[in-house]
LOGUTOR-708234 format. One record per residue (C-alpha): residue in three letters; y, x, z. Coordinates in pm, whole numbers, plus 50000, padded with zeros to 5 digits. Last residue first. Layout:
<pts>
+------+-------+-------+-------+
| type |     Y |     X |     Z |
+------+-------+-------+-------+
|  ALA |     Y |     X |     Z |
...
+------+-------+-------+-------+
</pts>
This chain:
<pts>
+------+-------+-------+-------+
| type |     Y |     X |     Z |
+------+-------+-------+-------+
|  ALA | 51542 | 47944 | 54581 |
|  PHE | 51543 | 47809 | 54224 |
|  VAL | 51733 | 47490 | 54308 |
|  PHE | 51961 | 47669 | 54556 |
|  SER | 52055 | 47936 | 54299 |
|  ILE | 52146 | 47664 | 54052 |
|  GLY | 52366 | 47492 | 54309 |
|  ARG | 52531 | 47821 | 54401 |
|  TYR | 52604 | 47852 | 54032 |
|  PHE | 52794 | 47524 | 54019 |
|  LYS | 52983 | 47583 | 54344 |
|  PRO | 53081 | 47939 | 54249 |
|  PHE | 53230 | 47871 | 53906 |
|  PRO | 53401 | 48198 | 53807 |
|  ARG | 53166 | 48411 | 54020 |
|  ILE | 52874 | 48528 | 53807 |
|  TYR | 52656 | 48809 | 53936 |
|  LEU | 52431 | 48592 | 54156 |
|  SER | 52406 | 48351 | 53864 |
|  LEU | 52205 | 48621 | 53691 |
|  PHE | 51901 | 48526 | 53897 |
|  ALA | 51939 | 48158 | 53810 |
|  ALA | 51966 | 48245 | 53442 |
|  LEU | 51653 | 48459 | 53473 |
|  ILE | 51467 | 48165 | 53630 |
|  LEU | 51578 | 47942 | 53344 |
|  ILE | 51468 | 48201 | 53088 |
|  PHE | 51130 | 48235 | 53260 |
|  SER | 51081 | 47860 | 53237 |
|  PHE | 51167 | 47884 | 52869 |
|  ILE | 50895 | 48143 | 52824 |
|  TYR | 50637 | 47946 | 53022 |
|  ASN | 50702 | 47641 | 52806 |
|  ARG | 50657 | 47852 | 52492 |
|  VAL | 50327 | 47985 | 52625 |
|  LEU | 50207 | 47628 | 52683 |
|  ARG | 50309 | 47535 | 52330 |
|  LEU | 50113 | 47834 | 52206 |
|  ASN | 49806 | 47711 | 52389 |
|  HIS | 49833 | 47375 | 52214 |
|  ALA | 49865 | 47555 | 51883 |
|  ASN | 49548 | 47745 | 51974 |
|  GLU | 49356 | 47422 | 52012 |
|  GLU | 49498 | 47286 | 51690 |
|  ARG | 49405 | 47611 | 51514 |
|  LYS | 49053 | 47595 | 51650 |
|  ARG | 49016 | 47244 | 51514 |
|  ARG | 49149 | 47364 | 51181 |
|  VAL | 48903 | 47654 | 51179 |
|  LYS | 48614 | 47417 | 51240 |
|  SER | 48731 | 47207 | 50947 |
|  ALA | 48750 | 47515 | 50728 |
|  PHE | 48388 | 47617 | 50794 |
|  ARG | 48288 | 47548 | 50435 |
|  GLY | 48527 | 47819 | 50314 |
|  ALA | 48605 | 48042 | 50612 |
|  LYS | 48762 | 48319 | 50412 |
|  LYS | 49033 | 48095 | 50269 |
|  GLU | 49085 | 47936 | 50610 |
|  LEU | 49123 | 48277 | 50772 |
|  ILE | 49383 | 48389 | 50522 |
|  GLU | 49584 | 48071 | 50580 |
|  MET | 49543 | 48114 | 50954 |
|  ASP | 49670 | 48472 | 50941 |
|  THR | 49984 | 48372 | 50751 |
|  LYS | 50048 | 48077 | 50981 |
|  TRP | 50022 | 48300 | 51286 |
|  LEU | 50253 | 48560 | 51134 |
|  GLU | 50523 | 48295 | 51087 |
|  GLU | 50469 | 48159 | 51439 |
|  GLN | 50482 | 48512 | 51579 |
|  THR | 50821 | 48556 | 51416 |
|  LYS | 50959 | 48220 | 51530 |
|  TYR | 50857 | 48289 | 51892 |
|  VAL | 50993 | 48644 | 51882 |
|  TYR | 51327 | 48520 | 51749 |
|  VAL | 51353 | 48241 | 52005 |
|  PHE | 51267 | 48482 | 52288 |
|  LEU | 51519 | 48738 | 52168 |
|  GLY | 51797 | 48482 | 52122 |
|  VAL | 51741 | 48338 | 52470 |
|  THR | 51768 | 48685 | 52622 |
|  THR | 52077 | 48770 | 52414 |
|  ILE | 52249 | 48448 | 52527 |
|  ILE | 52165 | 48521 | 52891 |
|  LEU | 52294 | 48878 | 52867 |
|  PHE | 52613 | 48763 | 52697 |
|  PHE | 52667 | 48519 | 52984 |
|  PRO | 52607 | 48797 | 53237 |
|  LEU | 52860 | 49025 | 53056 |
|  ILE | 53131 | 48759 | 53035 |
|  LYS | 53260 | 48824 | 53386 |
|  GLU | 53264 | 49205 | 53381 |
|  LEU | 53426 | 49208 | 53038 |
|  ILE | 53686 | 48961 | 53169 |
|  TYR | 53783 | 49198 | 53448 |
|  THR | 53804 | 49494 | 53210 |
|  THR | 54181 | 49487 | 53180 |
|  ASN | 54451 | 49628 | 52953 |
|  PHE | 54504 | 49289 | 52785 |
|  TYR | 54556 | 49444 | 52440 |
|  ILE | 54312 | 49729 | 52494 |
|  LEU | 54031 | 49505 | 52619 |
|  PHE | 54081 | 49259 | 52331 |
|  ILE | 54092 | 49538 | 52075 |
|  ASN | 53768 | 49677 | 52220 |
|  VAL | 53598 | 49336 | 52206 |
|  ILE | 53703 | 49298 | 51842 |
|  ILE | 53556 | 49642 | 51768 |
|  LEU | 53231 | 49540 | 51937 |
|  PHE | 53204 | 49218 | 51735 |
|  ILE | 53263 | 49408 | 51412 |
|  ARG | 52979 | 49643 | 51504 |
|  PHE | 52743 | 49352 | 51571 |
|  GLU | 52833 | 49190 | 51238 |
|  THR | 52739 | 49510 | 51058 |
|  PRO | 52418 | 49559 | 51257 |
|  GLY | 52281 | 49220 | 51153 |
|  LEU | 52341 | 48848 | 51192 |
|  LYS | 52164 | 48602 | 50961 |
|  PHE | 51972 | 48455 | 51260 |
|  PHE | 51846 | 48806 | 51339 |
|  THR | 51881 | 49069 | 51071 |
|  ILE | 51681 | 49392 | 51079 |
|  LYS | 51376 | 49292 | 50874 |
|  PHE | 51137 | 49540 | 50714 |
|  SER | 50847 | 49405 | 50512 |
|  ASN | 50520 | 49597 | 50528 |
|  THR | 50378 | 49275 | 50683 |
|  SER | 50223 | 49370 | 51018 |
|  ALA | 50375 | 49716 | 51059 |
|  PHE | 50713 | 49579 | 50949 |
|  TYR | 50687 | 49296 | 51199 |
|  LEU | 50599 | 49550 | 51468 |
|  TYR | 50904 | 49758 | 51372 |
|  SER | 51139 | 49459 | 51381 |
|  SER | 51000 | 49334 | 51713 |
|  VAL | 51045 | 49679 | 51865 |
|  MET | 51412 | 49677 | 51758 |
|  PHE | 51478 | 49331 | 51899 |
|  GLY | 51307 | 49426 | 52226 |
|  SER | 51509 | 49748 | 52244 |
|  PHE | 51822 | 49532 | 52238 |
|  LEU | 51677 | 49331 | 52528 |
|  ALA | 51580 | 49637 | 52735 |
|  LEU | 51920 | 49795 | 52674 |
|  LEU | 52088 | 49472 | 52781 |
|  PHE | 51889 | 49466 | 53106 |
|  PHE | 51993 | 49826 | 53171 |
|  PHE | 52353 | 49725 | 53101 |
|  LEU | 52326 | 49456 | 53368 |
|  VAL | 52265 | 49727 | 53630 |
|  LYS | 52624 | 49846 | 53580 |
|  SER | 52761 | 49526 | 53738 |
|  HIS | 52742 | 49641 | 54103 |
|  ASN | 52903 | 49973 | 54009 |
|  PRO | 53222 | 49812 | 53879 |
|  VAL | 53274 | 49789 | 53500 |
|  LEU | 53445 | 50018 | 53251 |
|  PHE | 53215 | 50322 | 53272 |
|  SER | 52924 | 50098 | 53168 |
|  TYR | 53094 | 50048 | 52831 |
|  GLY | 53030 | 50409 | 52730 |
|  ILE | 52670 | 50408 | 52855 |
|  LEU | 52599 | 50086 | 52666 |
|  LEU | 52753 | 50227 | 52349 |
|  SER | 52565 | 50556 | 52383 |
|  CYS | 52235 | 50372 | 52422 |
|  ILE | 52305 | 50169 | 52107 |
|  PHE | 52377 | 50489 | 51912 |
|  ILE | 52060 | 50655 | 52039 |
|  TYR | 51863 | 50351 | 51918 |
|  ASP | 52033 | 50374 | 51579 |
|  LEU | 51939 | 50742 | 51585 |
|  PHE | 51573 | 50639 | 51602 |
|  HIS | 51636 | 50398 | 51317 |
|  ASP | 51782 | 50659 | 51085 |
|  MET | 51536 | 50928 | 51191 |
|  TYR | 51219 | 50733 | 51113 |
|  PHE | 51332 | 50553 | 50798 |
|  GLY | 51502 | 50866 | 50665 |
|  TRP | 51195 | 51080 | 50722 |
|  ARG | 50983 | 50821 | 50540 |
|  ILE | 51226 | 50772 | 50251 |
|  LEU | 51370 | 51118 | 50208 |
|  GLY | 51623 | 51010 | 49945 |
|  THR | 51700 | 51235 | 49649 |
|  LYS | 51697 | 50971 | 49377 |
|  ARG | 52073 | 51013 | 49338 |
|  ARG | 52131 | 50639 | 49356 |
|  ARG | 51863 | 50568 | 49614 |
|  GLY | 51942 | 50865 | 49838 |
|  ILE | 52314 | 50791 | 49824 |
|  GLU | 52249 | 50430 | 49928 |
|  GLY | 52029 | 50537 | 50218 |
|  ASP | 52293 | 50760 | 50373 |
|  LEU | 52590 | 50542 | 50273 |
|  VAL | 52556 | 50247 | 50508 |
|  ASP | 52477 | 50456 | 50816 |
|  THR | 52757 | 50700 | 50735 |
|  ILE | 53011 | 50419 | 50704 |
|  TYR | 52886 | 50229 | 51009 |
|  GLN | 52888 | 50541 | 51226 |
|  LEU | 53245 | 50606 | 51115 |
|  LEU | 53350 | 50252 | 51213 |
|  ILE | 53179 | 50269 | 51552 |
|  MET | 53338 | 50611 | 51609 |
|  LEU | 53682 | 50465 | 51528 |
|  SER | 53623 | 50178 | 51769 |
|  THR | 53536 | 50422 | 52047 |
|  GLY | 53849 | 50624 | 51971 |
|  TRP | 54057 | 50307 | 51989 |
|  LEU | 53888 | 50256 | 52326 |
|  TRP | 54084 | 50562 | 52441 |
|  LEU | 54384 | 50326 | 52467 |
|  ARG | 54223 | 50177 | 52779 |
|  ASN | 54345 | 50473 | 52987 |
|  TYR | 54174 | 50598 | 53301 |
|  ARG | 53831 | 50441 | 53257 |
|  SER | 53888 | 50481 | 52883 |
|  LEU | 53816 | 50852 | 52922 |
|  PHE | 53450 | 50783 | 53007 |
|  GLY | 53407 | 50549 | 52713 |
|  PHE | 53577 | 50802 | 52485 |
|  VAL | 53326 | 51070 | 52589 |
|  ILE | 53026 | 50835 | 52555 |
|  ILE | 53146 | 50727 | 52209 |
|  LEU | 53196 | 51093 | 52122 |
|  PHE | 52827 | 51167 | 52180 |
|  SER | 52717 | 50873 | 51965 |
|  TRP | 52948 | 50969 | 51678 |
|  ILE | 52819 | 51328 | 51686 |
|  LEU | 52454 | 51218 | 51690 |
|  SER | 52526 | 50984 | 51399 |
|  VAL | 52596 | 51298 | 51196 |
|  ILE | 52220 | 51336 | 51148 |
|  THR | 52195 | 51048 | 50898 |
|  LEU | 52496 | 51143 | 50688 |
|  HIS | 52369 | 51500 | 50651 |
|  TYR | 52022 | 51365 | 50565 |
|  THR | 52165 | 51176 | 50265 |
|  GLU | 52316 | 51485 | 50114 |
|  ILE | 52677 | 51602 | 50107 |
|  PHE | 52721 | 51873 | 49841 |
|  ASP | 52799 | 51611 | 49575 |
|  PRO | 53110 | 51491 | 49755 |
|  VAL | 53117 | 51128 | 49882 |
|  PHE | 53435 | 50949 | 49766 |
|  LYS | 53269 | 50743 | 49493 |
|  ILE | 53016 | 50615 | 49746 |
|  LEU | 53289 | 50430 | 49932 |
|  ILE | 53379 | 50185 | 49656 |
|  ASP | 53029 | 50083 | 49547 |
|  LYS | 52925 | 50063 | 49912 |
|  LEU | 53213 | 49824 | 49984 |
|  LYS | 53092 | 49588 | 49712 |
|  ASP | 52744 | 49579 | 49868 |
|  GLU | 52897 | 49519 | 50211 |
|  ALA | 53083 | 49214 | 50083 |
|  PRO | 52752 | 49065 | 49964 |
|  ALA | 52578 | 49160 | 50295 |
|  LEU | 52837 | 48998 | 50524 |
|  ILE | 52621 | 48703 | 50629 |
|  SER | 52313 | 48920 | 50676 |
|  ARG | 52037 | 48984 | 50430 |
|  ASP | 51667 | 48948 | 50498 |
|  LYS | 51371 | 49153 | 50373 |
|  LYS | 51524 | 49500 | 50377 |
|  LYS | 51378 | 49777 | 50162 |
|  ASP | 51371 | 50141 | 50277 |
|  GLY | 51061 | 50079 | 50489 |
|  ASP | 50873 | 49965 | 50181 |
|  PHE | 50587 | 50218 | 50181 |
|  ALA | 50344 | 50134 | 49903 |
|  MET | 50000 | 50000 | 50000 |
+------+-------+-------+-------+
</pts>
């Protein structure tokens, strides 16, 4: 089976505009710059994000530096694979491995950088976020291993939209010169990300389940009716798993209510129910 790690299955909302931007940017890349140069340079952007995050503790204007690093990381990330395809010099397997490993490093650097801006009692939430973002990445790689189709968009949102969101957050923090709101919205963002991950995993396993069952039915032949009965039984078990997942989400929401203070009476009520 051919390796299709350099091909994306789904496209995000901004993909058409991104294609036009690639055509413009690639004209400015000198011939001596190779695809692997653009891949490795993500280490520099990630390191500087941590530095600017630390400096922004003392002056929020340093967040402009963080936004610039996010922009530069986007440009090099977009162009590394595109240059390899157009020049036919791409290191497909090396590029797939290193590009996505460095994406993980980039996410870690962002979480470390933002952790400097919140009080110590809220820093633990960034570890939960790292676990959730890692969950999305692991799901993508497992899906690729199962289907040889690589998918990095979730609900039509991909890395590009995520970067834009972060730059908007930085502008907001700079303009208001406060991190109080960041501290307060962080638990809500964590809950939304948790729900999104569980929904995405559930839909993905459902798609793979249907694919396997179709293959099984074809192989089964005269035993198809037995397979259908087994499928109904397993579908019932899947519904039970789904109920357990949503129960877990509710319990997690109750746990996170301890970190949320804007509406104390409401969240104390949730905490009492789950106590």
